[in-house]
C-alpha positions in Angstrom: 19.1 -9.9 1.3 18.1 -10.1 -2.2 19.3 -6.6 -4.3 21.9 -6.0 -1.0 18.7 -4.8 1.1 17.7 -2.1 -1.1 14.2 -3.1 -1.1 12.2 -3.5 1.8 9.5 -6.2 0.4 10.8 -8.1 -2.6 8.0 -10.3 -4.1 9.4 -13.3 -6.3 7.8 -13.5 -9.6 8.0 -15.8 -12.9 7.2 -14.1 -16.1 5.4 -16.4 -18.3 4.2 -14.3 -21.1 6.2 -11.8 -22.6 5.9 -9.4 -25.6 2.7 -11.9 -27.0 -0.5 -10.1 -28.5 -3.2 -10.1 -26.4 -4.8 -13.5 -27.4 -1.8 -15.2 -26.6 -1.6 -13.2 -23.3 -5.2 -14.5 -22.5 -4.9 -18.1 -23.0 -1.6 -18.2 -21.1 -3.4 -16.6 -18.2 -6.6 -19.3 -18.8 -4.1 -21.9 -18.7 -1.6 -20.9 -15.4 -4.4 -19.1 -13.3 -5.7 -22.5 -12.2 -2.7 -24.0 -10.7 -1.8 -20.5 -8.5 -0.3 -19.6 -6.2 2.7 -21.9 -6.6 4.0 -22.7 -3.4 7.8 -24.6 -3.2 10.9 -24.7 -1.1 13.8 -23.5 -2.7 17.2 -24.4 -2.1 18.3 -21.8 -5.1 17.0 -19.4 -7.5 18.5 -18.5 -10.6 18.7 -14.9 -11.8 18.6 -14.1 -15.5 19.2 -11.1 -17.2 18.2 -10.6 -21.1 20.6 -8.9 -23.4 18.9 -7.8 -26.3 20.0 -11.3 -27.9 19.2 -14.0 -25.3 18.8 -14.8 -21.7 21.7 -15.6 -20.1 22.5 -16.5 -16.2 23.5 -13.7 -13.9 23.4 -15.1 -10.2 23.0 -17.8 -8.1 20.9 -17.0 -5.1 20.9 -19.1 -1.8 17.5 -19.3 -0.2 17.5 -19.8 3.7 
């Protein structure tokens, strides 16, 4: 289970705007919202973390 089963419910998400001004945030929201929810079958998901300089892959999570 994700996170070693620590959490009863895990809600997948995708960040599409981070550390942007309000105008950019609302522009992204207008573009993305009509395409939600995203539905897909996944073989695996990649977990990335930000080290303060860049995003780096941390783990590959197999999906059932």
